[in-house]
N, C-alpha and C positions, 0 to 999 in steps of 0.2 A: 596444221595443228601446232600450237606452241610447244616447244621442247621443254620437258620437265627440268627444273633447275638442278636436280640431284644427279650426280654422276655415280655410276655403278661399276666399280673396279676397272674403269677405263674402257669398258666394252660398249658398243653401240646398242641402242634398244632393239628388242626383237619386234620391230614393226615393219610393215610392208613398205616397199619403196613407193614414191609418189604415184607412179603410173599404176601400181597395183592397188592403191587405196581407193581409187575412183571407180575401178571396174566393177566391184561387187554392187555398188549402188546403181550403175547402169544396168546390170543384170536384174536388179530388183524392178527396174522400170520396164525392161523388155526381155521376155523369155528367150532362152538360148535355143537355136535350132541346131541340134547335134548332127554330125556326120558319122558315118560308120567308124571312123578312126577316133572320134572324140569320146570322152568319158561322160555319159549322160548324167544329169543331175537336176534337181529342182531349182527354180529361180531363187537366187539369193543364197544358195547353199555354199558352204566353204569349199575351197578348192582342195583337191587331194594333195598330200605332201609332195612337194617337188614339181607341181604343175605350174605352167606358165600362164600369164593373164590371157583372157580370151580376146580375140580380134575378129571383127566382122561377124560376130555371132557364132564363131566356131572355136571350141576349146583346142588350143595348140597342144602339141606333143610335150610331154614333160621334159624340162631342161635338167639333165643330170648335174651340171655344174651348180645351177642355182639351188637344187635340192641339197647338194653336198654342203654349200655355204650355209644354208639354213640349219642343217643338222650340226655343223660345226659351231654356229652361233649358239644353238641350244645347249650344247655341251659346255661351252665356255661360260654361258650364263649360269647353268646349274652349278658348275664348280665355284664360280665367284659368289653366287648367292649362298651356297651351303657354308662356304668359309665365313661369310659375313654373319650368318646365323650362329655358327659355332663359336664366334668370338664372344658372344654374350655369356655372362655368368649368372646374372639374376633374371627373373622372369620378364621384366620390362625390357631389358636389353635384347633378349631373344625375340620377343614379339616385335619390337621396333626394327630389329635386323631383317625380319621377314617383310615388313612393310616397305622399308627402304630398298630392299633388293627387288621387290616385285613391281613397284610403281616408279617410273612408267615403263620399265624395260619389258615386263611381261604382261601387265594389265594396267588399266586406267584407274581402277579402284579396288580396294581390298577391305574386307571385313573379317575380323578375327574374333570368334566366340570361344570362350573357355568355360569349362564346368565350374559351377559355383556352389559350394566351395571345391577347390581342387583336392582330390585325394592324394595322400602322401604315402609312397611306398606300398606296403601291403594293406593299408587301411581300407576298410569297406566304404565304398562311396555313399554319400548321404543321399537319401531319397527325399523328394522326387528329383529326377534328373533335370537340372536347370542349367541352361547356357546363358552366359552374360557377355555382352559385347565388351571385349577387353580393349581393343584398339582398332582404329581404322585410318586409312590414308587414301587419297585420291589425287588425280591430276587436276591442278588448278586451271581455271579458264584464263584467257588473256586479260580480262578485266581484273581478275583477282591478282594476277602477277603485277599489274600496274599499281594496284592498291598496296601490295606488299613492298614495292619500291619506296613509296611515300611513308610507309609505316612498317619498318622491319620487325618490330616487336608484336605485330598483330597476330593473334592466334589464328590457327587454321579454322576455316568456316565449318559449320556443322556438317556432318556426313550426309551427302545428298547424291542423287543420281542426276547427271545433267540432262538425261533424256526423259525424266518423269516429273517435270514441274517442281524440281527441288524438294522432293518429299524426303523426310528423315526415315531411318530404319528403326526397328524396335530394339530396345536396350536389353530386354530380358525375354527368354523363351523357355517354356517348359516342354521337354521332350516326352510326349505321351507314349506309353508302352503300346506297341503295335501300330503307331502312327507312321506316316510316310517319312518324316524326318528320322525317326528311330530306325527305320529299315535302311535308309541310306547310310546312317552312321554305323550301323551294324555291318554293312557290306564293306566298309573300310576304303574301298577304291573310289577315287574321284569320278564324278559324273558330270556331263554337260547339263546345262539348264533345261534343255528340251527333252531330257531323259524322262521316261514315264514316271519314275519315282520322284525325280527332282522337281517336276512341275508342281507336285503337291508339297514337297518338302521345303522349297524356297519360300513360298508365301508363309508357311508355318514359322520359318526362321526369321524372315525379314519383317513380318508383321503385316497387318491388313492395310496399313497406310501407304505401302509402297508396292506397286505392281512388280511381279517377278520378270526379269529380263527374258526375252525370247531368243530362240536359235542358239547358236554356239557362242553366245556372248557372255555366258556365265559358267563357271566351274565350281561345283560344290565339293570340297575336299575334306573328308573327316580327318581329324588329328588323333592318331592312336599312339599312345605311349607304349611302354613295355608290357603293360598288363590290361589296359582298357582304353576306351575312347575318352579323351579328355577335352574335346572341343571340335571345332570345324573352322575352315577358312573358305571364304567366298571370293573368287577372282572375277572381276567384271571388266568388260570392254564396252566402250560407247559405240554408237553408230558411225562415228567419224573414223573408225579403225577397223581393219580386217578382223573377222571373228577368229576364235580359237580354232586350231587344227587338231587332228586326232593325236598327233605326237605331243601336243601341249598337255594332254592328260598325264603323260609320263613325267613331264616337267612339274606339274602340280603335285603329283604323287611324291616326287623327290623332295620338294619344298615342304610338304606337309609332314613327311616322315622325319626329316631332320629337325623341323620345328618342334614336333611332338616329343621327340627324344630329348631335345634340349630343354623343353619345359619340364619334363620329368626330372631331369638332373637338377634344374634350377630349384624346383620345389624341394627336392631332397636336401640340396645344399642349404636352402633357407631354413629348413627344419634343424639341420645339424648346427648351423650358425646360431639359431635361437637357443638350442640346448647348450651349446658352448658358452654363450653369453650368460644364460641363467646359472650354469655351473660356476663360472668364474665369479659372478655377482654374489652368489650365496657363499662362496669360499672366502670372500673378503668382507670386512666389516661394513655394514650399511652406513654407519656414522661413527665418528670417534667420540669417546667420552670427554667430559669436561672436568677433569680432576682439579683439585685445589692446588694452586701454585704453579701450574704449567698450562700452556696453550698448545694445541696440536693442529697440524694440517697434513694432508696426504695427497698423493697422486698415484694413479696406476695407468700404464699404457701397455697394451699388448704388442707383441713383436710386429704383427701385420694384421690387416683386415681379414686375410685368409687364414690366420692362425691366432684365434682370439683367446685361446686358453694357454696357460703356462703354469710354471711352478713357482712364480714369485708371489710373495705375500708380505703383509705388514700387519701389525696389531698394536693396540695400546690397552693395557689391562690395569684397572685400578687395584691397588693393594692396600692393606691396612696401614694406618698411620699416615694417610694422605699421600702415600707413595704411589708411583705408577711404573709399570713394566713396559718398556718399549722394545718391540720385536720386529725384525725384518729378516726374511729368509728367501732362499732360491733353490728349488729342486731342479735337477738337470732335466732338460727337454722342454718341448712346447706342445705336449699332447694331452689327451684326456687322462692318461695314466699319470702324467706329471701333476696335473691339477688334482687328481684324486689323492695322490700321496701328499701333496701340499696341504690339502684339507685335513688329512689325518694328523700330520705333524702340527698344524696350527691348533687343532683341538687338543692334542696332547700338551702343547705349550700352555694353553689356557688352563688346563687342569692342574699342571705343575705350578703355574703361577698362583692358582688359588690355594695351594698348600704353602705358599710363601717360602719356597726353597731358594737358596742362593743361586745366582745366575749360573755358576759353573755346574751345580747339581742339575739344573734344568737342562743344560746342554748334554750332560751325561745320560740322563734318562731319554732325551730325544735321540741320542745315538743308539741306545738300546732298542727303541721303538723302530727306528729305521732298519735295523738289522732284522727285526721280527717281520717286517713287511716284505722281505725278500732280498735276493742278492742284487747288488749294484743299485741300491736305493740311496743315492748320494744326494746330499744337500749341504748348502752353507747356511749359517744362521748367526745373527748377532743379537744378544739378549742383554738389555741394560735396565737397571732399576734406579730411578731418580727419587731422592728424598728431598722434598722442598724445605723441610725444617732444618736439616743439616747442611743443605746446599752441596750435596755430594751425589755422585753417580757411580754405580758399580757396573762394570762392563765385562762380559765374557764373550769370546769370539770363537767361531768354528769355521775357519777357512773363508770368512767373508771379508769384503773390502772394509777398511777401517772407517769409522765415522769422522765427520768434519765438524769442528766446533767453531762457530762464528761469535767472536766476543763483541761486547757492546761498542768498543772503540773502532771496530771495523777490521780487526785482525782475524784472519781465518787460519785455523790450526788443525792439521791432521793428527788425531789422537794416536798416541803410541800404545796400541793394544796388541797383546800377543795373538798371532794369527791362528795358532793351533791347527788341527786337522779338520776336514769337513765331517759332518754328521754321516754316519753309515760306515765309516772305516772300522770302528770297533777298537776297544782297548786304549782309548785316548784319555789322557789326564788333562782335562780342560783347566785353564787358569783364568782367574778374574782379577781385575785391577780396579782400585777405587780412585776417582779423580774429582777435582773441584768442578762444581757446576755453578758458575757465577750468575747472579741475577742479571737478566737482560741478555744472556747468551742464548744462542740457537744451536741445537744439535741436529745434524742432518744425517739420517740413516738411509741407505739406498742399496739397490742391487747393482750388479756389475754391468747391466745393460745401459746404465747411465754414463759409465766412464770407459767402457771397452767396446771397440768396434773393429771393422776390417782395416781401418786407416790409423788406428792408434792402440797402444797397449794400455793395460789397466792403470799403471802408475802415471803415464802421461795424461790420461783422462782425469785421474784424481787431482793432479796438479792444476789442470785446466778448471776443474770444479772449484778448487780452493781459490784460484784467482778470480773466478766469476763471482763467488760469494763476497770476496773482499771488495770487488768493484761495485757490486750492488749496495753494500753497506756504506761505501763512501758517498753514494748519492743521497742518503738520508742523514748524513752528518754523524759526528762522533757521539752525540748524546741521545740518539734515537735508533732503535733497532728497526730494520726494514719490515714492512707488513708481511705477515707470515704467508698468506695466500699469494701475494704478489711475488714473494721470494721463490716459492715453489714454481710458479709459472716462468720466472726469469731463469731458473736453473734448467728447466726443460728446453728453453729457447736456445741453449748452447748447443743443442743437437742439430747437426746438419741434415739435409735430405737423405743422405746415404749412410748416416751414422747409427741408425737404429736397427741392430741385428737381433736384439733380444728383448724380452719383457723388461719393463722398468717399474719398480716399486719404490716409492719415495715417502719417507716419514720425517716430518720436521717438528721439533719440540722447542718451544720458547720457554726458558726458565724464568719464571717470575719469583718463585720462592715464597717463603713465609718469614716475615721479620721476627727476630727473637722476642720483641715486646708484644707480639701477637700470639705467643705460645705460653701456656702455663702447664707445668708438669709436677706431679707429686707421686710418691710411693707410700702406700698405706699397708700397715700390718693387717693380716686377716683376723681381726678381732671384732667383737660386737660394737665397739666404739667407732669403727671405721666409717659407717654411713654418716654418722653425725659430723665427724671431722671432714668428710668429703663435702657435706653441705656448706660448712663454714668456709672451706677453701674456695669452693665455686662462687659463693656469695662475694668474697673479697675480690676475686678476679673480675667478676661482672661489674662491680662498683668501680674498679679502676678503668674499665673499658667503657663506662657510661652506658651500660645495658641493664639498668635497674628494672626496666619493664619486663625483662625475661626472668627475674629472680625467682618468682614462685614456681613457674613451670620447670626451670632448670634444676632447682633444688629438689623438687619432687622426683624428677626423672633420674637425677644423679643418685639420689638415695635408693631408688628401686634397683638400679643396675648394680651399684656397689654392693647392696645387700645380697643380691643373687650371686655375685662373684665371691664374696666372703664365705658364703655357705659351702662352696666346693673347693676353694683355693687352699693350698698348703704353703705357698710362698707369698711374698708381698704382692698386693694388687696395685696396678698402676692406674692413675687418673690423669688425663691430658685434655686441656681445652685449647682449641685453635680458633682464632678470630680472623676471618677473611670477609668475603661478601656474605658468608653465613657463619653461624657458630656451630662448631663440631665438638662433640664430647666423645672420648674414647676411654673405655675401661678394659684393662687387660688382666688376665689371670692365667694360672698354669693348668687349668682343667681343660681337656680337649673337647668335652661335651658341649655342643652348641645348644643354647636355650631355644625353646620354641613356645610360641603363643598358644594358650589353651583357654577354653572357656571354664571359668571357676563356678562351682555351684554356690548357692546361697549360704550353705553351711560351712564352706571352706574358709579357712583363715588366711590362706595365701593363694598365689596363682594369678593375681591381678596386676602384677608389676608390668609385664610386657604389654598387657592390654592398655594400660595408661600410656606407655611409651608409644604404642602404635597410634593412639588417638591424639596425643599432644605434639609429637615430633613431626617435623617435615618429612624426614626419612629416617629409617633405622635399619640395622643389619648386624650380622655376626659373621666373623671370618675365623676359620681355624688356622692356627700357626703351628710351626714345628715345635714351639715351646708352650703351646696352650691355645688361647683364643683371644679375640678382641671383639667386644660388643660396642657399637657406636650408634649415635643418633645425631641428627642435625636440626637446628632451629633457625628460622628466618630472623634476620637482624633488624627488620623494619620496626616502626613504632607500634604502639598498642593498637 
């Protein structure tokens, strides 16, 4: 017999020696004449454990040394096989470990059936009870080994039995209540193929297209997890090999038990990993907004495949006046608790941003929220607000690594931002700074996992990041900024194989800004003449910009929104038009009450303004400010 190419932990296969392999076939041809000292048995029956091969038709006395060697081989095999099965983490690795450990050391062919679908934990199994062939392996013939040498990438041939005219097995089997297969699985213990119950169970499992093996050449072993049977394994030996012995049932039981428990753990691990992935995915933004005057890109990397959740987060929140809030934070730890706290802080930050609070006030309220969540709820956070009209950025920091600004010429600068204390300390007076945000510049916000590891401190990592950004910018030249997505990938490439000890959240913002000649701004007294003056000012701006095709719609909508603002305002009303790839109109007043669209009756003289805005504008909305509110609408700038 050709030796299987797979080695199993350095141990020899549990197969009979050459002189032992031929004797059973001779016994099949000629019955044994037993002497009083011999152990009687039918022709072709397996030898008792430890017995020596027959000679001259007489069973020799058992050889204690040979029996001891075989038992030692079994114990070493079971130890090596269980270690190989235990190394697997996911379901496929565990099942593959059982196949590789069993063939050819223990059997010539193995079939592994698992419940479909597999129950998870305490879940009630789905009815009916269905077994599906999960994986199989078998000893290749000499001809197949020669073919594999010429074609190493050739897939394994279909699952067949060398002794049954190469017939395949069934892929799916329904376990009937009260049937023979159900009784064997309920019994849990492995049984030989010639067992009374197994003789009916094997055809039910393998299908009608394949005859069930006879004698002790098949073992049917149920796979029972911690709570229920989750499948079965069938170990097969061909007629070229000695049949299984009684002690092989114990070996099969050990393999089945370790495999079933490993599958149970793998299914639970898979469910937990799925929950962790879903939790982390829902905690982070599905996509970044596309605010006017700035382009955004982001990356998130978990600490490891086995710890997929953590406390790192990033966010980009559009604000009134075409501004945008950029947020990055890091909660201590890499657990579900850290992810849950991160989600609460992120939601709080979004709510505070909607109130248009200054960055230092946002951090102050986040600090209070962290203290309400419990003790030792520590986090770092950096909150920045970019104004594309003023080309300025206001930054407040709470113990977070400082951002890095890459200028258009290729110079990378670590911004001088007061570090302050982390969120959750309590009683901290956060400080904000206002800095220039030049057009073409790129602001990089990140968590400490990018710059800190076991082999370098945080400031060494920040300096390496600054040098990496400058080197990347030199590749694109002094007049062009590097592509944003490629820049993020290049930054992550600076990490070595052993450099990633923590989660990494990365947010990059490219400042395009809005040119002054694309902005028109006026202040209107809250008088009855304000809507008319607003129409004239808007008409003049659109004529300067060559947007005469929008005159009628914009005049109508500006008049409606300004009329609504004048009705409730006590201080001057602001009107601002911004021209980019769209036309944006913003009307601000000091009334905190947000307008809402309602359906006007035929007899009403008002209430149709927002209906017109909703029908004619591309988008519209209203945002409450600390000093009042802003109502805005956008119009497409294409032709008529």
